[in-house]
N, C-alpha and C positions, 0 to 999 in steps of 0.2 A: 841376943839372937831374935830375929823376927820369925814368928810362927808362920810356916808355909802350910796353909790349909788346902790340900789338893782337891778337896771335895767342893769347895766354894769359889775359889779364885778361877777366873777364865784361863783356859789352857789352849795353847797354840803349838802345833807340831810342825817342824821344818825338816824336810828330807832332801838329801843330795844323793841321787842314784848313780851307780856306775855298773857297767856291764861286767867289769873285772874285779872291782874293789868292793862290791856290795853296796850297802846302804849306810849312810851316816845320818843320824837323826838326833835332833835336839828338841827339847820341850821347854816351853816358856809359860810362866804364870804371872798375872798382873795383880799387884796390890791395889785394890779399889780405893784405898785411902789416899794414895799418892799418884796413881796411874803409872807407877814405875814397875819395871818387869824384872823377873828373876828366871835365870836358866835353872830349872829344877831337876832335869834329868837329861841324859845323853846316852846313846847306844850306837855301837858299830855292829851292824848285822853283816856277817861275811857272805860272800857270793854263794848262792845256792839256787835251786829251782825257785821260781817266783812264788809258787804256792807255799813253799817252806818259809821264805822270807816274810810273806804276808802273815803267817801264823806266828812268827817271832815278833812282828810288830804288835799284833794283838796281845801277845804275852807281856810285852813291855807296857802296853796301855793298862793291862790288868794290874801290873806291879805299881803303876802310878796311882791307880784307883779311880780313874776318870777318863771318859772319852774326850778327845779334843773338840773344842768348838770349831776349830779351823785347822785343816791340814794343808801345808804348803809344800810343793815340790818344784825343784828346778825346772822351769818351763822348757829350756833347751834340752837338757838331759832327759827329762821325762818323756819327750816326744821321740826319742830314739827307738827304732823298731827292735823289739826283743823276741818277736816271733814272726819270721818272714813268711811262713806258710799262712798264718792267720792275719798278717799285716797289722799286728797289735803293738802299741807302745806301752810304756810303764803305766800311764794313766788308765788306759783301757783295761789292762790286765789286772791291776789292783782293784779297779772298780768292780770287775767280775768276781773278785775274791772278797768283796765287802769292805774295801778301804777306798774312800773317796778323797783324792788330793786335788787342790786348786793350783793351777800354774802360778808361779810367783810373778810379781811385777818386776820391773827393771831392778836388778840387784843394786844395793847401796855401794858406795865407794868405801875403800878402807878408811878414808878420812872421816866419813860419816860413822862408821863403826867405832872409830877412836873417840868421837864426840859422845857416843852412847856409853863408853866405858870410863869417861872422865868423871871425877867427883864434883858434885854440885850440891849446894845447900838445900835441904828439904825442910820447910817450916813445919810440916806435920809431925815427922819423927824427930825433928830438931837435931839433925846431924848431916854431915857430908856423905852423900851416897850417889852412885852413878845412875843413869837412866836404866841401865841393864847391869844387874849383879849376877854373879855366879855362886850358887849355893855350895856349901862345904862338900856335900856328897858328890857333886859334879867335879869340883876341883880335885877331889881325891882319885878320880878315874885315871888309871895309868894310860899315858899317851892319849888323853882326852882333850876336850875343848880348851881348857886352861893351858895345858902343855902346848897345844897348837898355837894359841895366841902369843905365848911367850917366845916361841922360836920362829914364827913366821916372819919372813923378810920381804919387804916391798921395795925393790930396786929395779924398776923396768929399764933403766939406762945401763946399769952395771951387770944385769943378769940376762941370759938368753930367755926366750919365751918358754923353752923346754925346762930350764932351771926354775923359772918363776912358777910355772904351772905344775911342775912335778914335785914340789916340796911336800914332804910328809906332813900331814895335818891340814893341808889346804882345804880338804873336804869339810872339816869342822868349821873353818873360817867361812866357807861358802854358806853353810846353813845359817850362820848369824847374819850374813849379808842379805839373804833372802828374807829373813824375819824383819830386820830393821826397816827396810823400805817397802814393806807390804802395806799398801794404802788402807785396805780394809781393817788392818790391825791398828795402825798408828795414825789414822786420819786426824783424830782430835789433837794429838801431840804435834803433828806436822802443821796443822792449822794454827795452833798456838805459837809455834816457832815463827811461822810467816807473819803473824800479827805483831810479834815482838820486833821482827825485822822491819816491818813497816813503821812501827813507832820510832825505832832508832833512826830510820831514814828521815822521818818528819823532823825529828830533833836536829839532825845534821842540816837539813834544808833551812830550818828556822834560824839556826845559829849563823849559817852562811848568809842568809838574807839580811839578818840584823847587822852583820859585820860590814855589809856594803850599803846599808841604808835602804834596801829594797823592801817592799811589802809592808811599810809602815803607814798607818792611817790614823788621823786624829779621832779621839773619842769626844763625847759630848762635854766632858770636863776639861778638854784641852790636852789631856795626856795622850801619849802615843802608845800604841800596842802593836804587836806582831800578829799578822794573820797567818793562818795555816797554809803553807804552800802545797801544791799538788804532790802526790807521791808518784814517783816514776819507777817502773819495773825494768 
C-alpha cells in the first residue's frame, strides 16, 4: 500500500455542478516521487441552497485535512445562472461564499481518460501502475466514481444523445475528464508526452529516409550516417 499523505501531497478538486442533481466532486493528489495521481476522495452533495452546499464542500475539505491548491469547475455548467435576480452563476456565488473555482480547460476525451487508467511501468516504485489510480476508500463508495467508470457506455452511434448524456454516473466521469486535461495541473506530463511523440516521429522519419537512401551524407572516414530529418506536426 502506498501511503497517501494528505498534508504534503498537492491536492486538486474537480467539481461538476447541476441545478437539479447537486454537485459531484472528486479530489486528486500527486505522488511527487513519480508525478502520478491518485483519486483520494469523492463526494456527491445533493441539491440544496447554494450556501448549504458551500458549507458541505468546506466540511469535505476539513475531512480531507487540506485545502486544495486548485479547484476546477465545469466551465459551461459553472456559468449557468442560478440566481436570476442577482444575475449570478455558480462561480460568482461560490466565490462570495469563500470557495474559488477555476473554469476547466477543454474536457479530455474518453480515450484520453482510458490512457490515464492503463497500467504502465513505473521505475521508481518498480511496478505497473496507471497515471491515475483510485484509492481503496474511493473505490468503496457506493455508486461512486469506480462504479461509474465500470458501467459507463460510450456508443455515440448506437445510443441517442439523451441516452448517452443521461447515464447514471456520467457526472463522476465528467469530473475526471476535467482533471485530466487541465493544463495548469498536467502541463509537465503533457509536455513529456509531446516530447516522446516527437522522438518517435523522428525515429520513423529516420527509418523511412534510410529505407529510400535519402538523407545520407559521407563522413570524414568515408562511412555514411543518417541526418536527423525535420519533425512535422
